[in-house]
Each structure stands twice: as structure tokens, then as C-alpha cells.
N, C-alpha and C positions, 0 to 999 in steps of 0.2 A: 568410396562416389555415394553420393547423399541422391536418396531416392524427395521424388512430391510429393509433399499429403495434401486432403480437398478435409473440405469444412466447410459448413452452412452458414452464413450470417445474414443480414440485414446491417445496413449504419447506423436503427437506432440503439439495435446490439453491443457496435464497438464503441459509438458515444455514454451510454452511458457501462460499459468497466471500463470508463477512465474517473482517476481522481489528480485532474491537471495540478500539477505541483506546486507550487508557491516558497518553496523554504529555502533559500539555499541566506547566510548570516548578509549576503550583503543585497540583498534588494531594495532598493526606495520604495516610496512609498509612492511615487511611477512606477517602478516595474511591475507592483501586485497590480495596479490601477488595467498597463497592459496587460498579463493575469488574467488578470478578470474579467475584461472583457473577453480572450480568447476562448476561455471556459463556460459564459453569458453565450456568444455566438455559436460556442459548436453544441451546445447542448448534454456538457459531460456531464459524471456522474454525480461530484465537489472540486469544490476548488479546494488544494491542501494547504491552510495556512500558516501561522504562526499569531499566536493567542491576542497578542495586540493589536491584529486583521482583524477581526472580529466586525468592530463596529462598521471597520470601513467596507469588508466584503456584502456587510446585508445589506448596506443605500446599496450598494451596484447588480446587487444578482433581481434583488426586490423585477418584483412579473416573473421571474423567472427558475424553474425549477429544480433547478444549478443546486446542492446541498453543499452546506460549507462543512465543514470540515480540522479543524483545528488537535494539533499535533503537542501534546502534554510528552511533562521527563525526556524531549526532544535534541539533540540525537542520543542521548548517554544514559538519559534513563538513573540517575542519582542522588536522586534527590529525596529527602523521605518521601518514608511515605502517606502521610500526612501532605508534608504538597503535592502528590503528587492527586491525591483524593481531593483536598482544598484544585488545584489545580482543574482536572475531569470537569468538579462540579459548577466551576465557576464559567468553563467551558461551553457547557450545556446551558448552564444559564442563559447566559452571554447570548444563546445565538446559535454552539455546532450537532451540526443532528447526527454526526459519524465523527468521535474521538481517538486519533488512533496511537496511542502509545506504548514508551518505549520499558521492556524489563528494565528489572535489576540483573543486567548483562553480570557482575560480578560472584552476584547471587545467584542466577545456572551459574552458572560456572564452579563454581563452590560444593553444588548439591545441598545449598540448604529451605530443597525446595515448601517448606511448611512457610516460612516467607516469603518465595514467588503466589506461591498457591492464596495466601491475604495477602499479598501483593498486590494480584491482578483482581479477585474476588470486592473485594474495596472496591476498587476503581468502580470494575463489571454494577457494585451496583449505585455506583453515587454514578451511574454514566446513565442508567436505563427508569433512575427518579424523577432522571429525570429528562425525560423524554430522547432520548439521541442513544444510538448505537455503539459498543468497544470495537476495536480491532487492536490488534497488543500485537506488535515487531517485537524479531525477536533476535534483528543482528544476526542470521547463520549462518557471515562469513568469522563471529567470533567463537562455534559453537560444531561440536558435530552432532554428528545421528543419534545418541544417543539425544545429546541435549532439545535435539530439536525433540524429535520422538518426546517425550515427559513431556512437553511445556504444549507438545500436537492436544495432550491426554487429559494434561491438567483445565487446558481452555474447552477441553469437550466439558468436561462435570461442569464449567461451571456456566456455559450454555457463552459462551459468548463470541459475537456478532462473524467477528473476521481474526484470520492470525496470519502475519504482514510477514515476510519473509529479510525486509529490511527501513534502516531511514535514506541510506544511499551514503550520509557519512560513519557511517561503519571501516575505518579506514586500515588495512593491516599492515605491519610493516613485510616488506617484501622480500625474499633472498637479493638484491643488487640493493638493496637498503633502502629504497622510496617505499612510499604508505599508499599505497590503493585496494583496492576493492571488489571484488566480482558480482554480489548484490546476487538476484533472481538464479538461479538458474533452475533448469529444470528438473533434475535427480531431487532435488530439498521437495519440489515443488510438486510428485507428486511421493515423496515424501511425507510431504504436512497433509494434502489429500488423502494420501492410504489409513493415516493414524489421525485421521480427523473425523468425527463423527462427520455427519449426514451433515444434518445444523449448517455446521459451522462454515462459515464460508471464506475461503484464500487470496488473500494480495499481493499478486510478488510485484515488488515493486525497485528496484535496483536495477539499476540495465533495460527497461522493453525500454529500446528505440527507434521498434521500424517496424512495419503491420505483419512480417513475419514474426518478429519473436510478439507478438501480440496474438494473433491465432495461432505460431506455436500451444503459448499456456494456454491459451483458453478450451483448448487441443485434451487440455492433462487435467481437466476441473480447476483452473482459474477460474474468477467472478468478475476479479478485480487490479488495478494493476493501475500505480504509479507513476505518473510520465509523465515528460516537462518537451517530451516532444508529438503534442500532441497533433502539432498542426499537420508533421509531416506524417504523421501517419494515417489522418485520413484524410490528406487530399495524396494519400497513396489509393488507399478505399476507393475515392472514384474514378479514378485509374483506369483500376481493378473492378471497373463496374456494378463495384458497391451499392447502396441505393434502398429502398423504401423496405422492396420488396425482399424477398429469401436468392439470398445471389452464393453457389457455389462456387469454391473459388481455392487456388491450389499453395500455400506455401510452403516455403523452404525449410523441415526442421533445421532444429539449434543440435547440437553434438549437448547427450547425455547428465555431462555434465560442465558443459561447457560456456562462457562467458555473454550476457542479452546485451552485450555492449557494451557505453558506460551512460553512469546516469546523467 
């Protein structure tokens, strides 16, 4: 039987933990405009967008303190190192303040840590030189704990701003032949917090769909989530009495290695 856990939070803390995700490949400009309005109305941390949408996002988010978070090498991380650096540079110069990059997953799995380190270093330098910060997406569904640990150590040495669990699109073939993914798990988040330096923040993405999910990942040291369920999460927070003042709330913890939902 699961026991209840408690945490003290404010609404501002919750909203500024959210990167509102607008990344599905089928999203039209109208869909994106609606999503940017949600991001602005709820004063989230960032709107997470595809790079071609930066000009639109700048226009729509003007006058707010919601930042623009473009993704590069998304979702599979397979572009050449040079192209990823160029894409990150262009995204930062165009107005992206937080850049989410996907590692070269094949190089991680193959243990080519020199390549992996060089790529992250070059992209981090390009991003920070242009006034932005970097989040490094591992795509944990494809990885073993030893890969996650090594990536955390590399990112810590390079002093990147965030390490991030997933894209939300890292589908793995399941025993029944279907393709699905888990996304952020408490087990992986605890591992990432343990092996990342104190200066490196943790972002949980892929499956954080409820207020309970958000509060649980927050309790293990996560400071940012990627979410499409922003409205539902914040509505539930208001129902539970979370507001401007610090409020103690109870949340239902997830299993140690269980799914946090679906992206």
C-alpha cells in the first residue's frame, strides 16, 4: 500500500518548474499559438518549441517573462556535430534563452565518450557565448544506468545547466511488438541527481502529467519538467489550495521505477 508524502510549495514555484512542450510534429501554427497563450497565461518557465517557431514565439511571448526554449538535434540527436553547433548557435542568436539538445545516442551506446564529450562541450560553449543555457537530453529509455551515470559526470565536468531524461519521442520496441516508452522515472531521476554536481539541475520530461507526478519529481531534486498537461496540473494545484503563500500539500508517490504517465 502506498503512503502519502508531503511537500511545501507555492504556485509560483510550480509554474516556474514547467517547460510547456509544443513539440509534436503535427502541430500547426494555430496549435502553437494556442500553446503559447497557455504558456503566457500561466507564466511558466519556458515554451519549448521547434527552432523555426522562434520568431513566432518571440512575438507572442513579448511582455511576459516566459522564456523561449528551442530544441536542437531533436528528437534523435543524429545530425553531425557541426550542424548541431550551428543549429544551437542560430537558435540562441534568434532569441532562444534555454536550448535543449539531444546527445548522439549511438555514440553513447557505443562508448565513444570522447565524441560525446566534445559534442556537448562545443554546443555548450556556443550556447553560453550567445547568452543562453544548455539542457542535455539523454533519452534514458535507450540507456543503461552506467550510460546515465557517465553522461551526468561529463555534463558536470562541462558545467552544463541541466541534464534531462527524455524527448518524449524515444520509442522502444516492446515485447508485444508495439513501440512505446517510459520517459522520466523516479529511479533514473534519483540516479541523475546523485551523479550530477550540485550546480547541474535536473529536468524530467516524458510522462509528467499530473500534479502528483510533479510534486514527486520535485521532492527528489528535479527543478524543471517538460509538460503538455500544464493546464490540468495547475488547475489541480489550485483545487488543492496552492497559491501565493507556501502551502504544505500531500502527494501520492509513484513506484521507484514506475512510469509517471504518458507524454
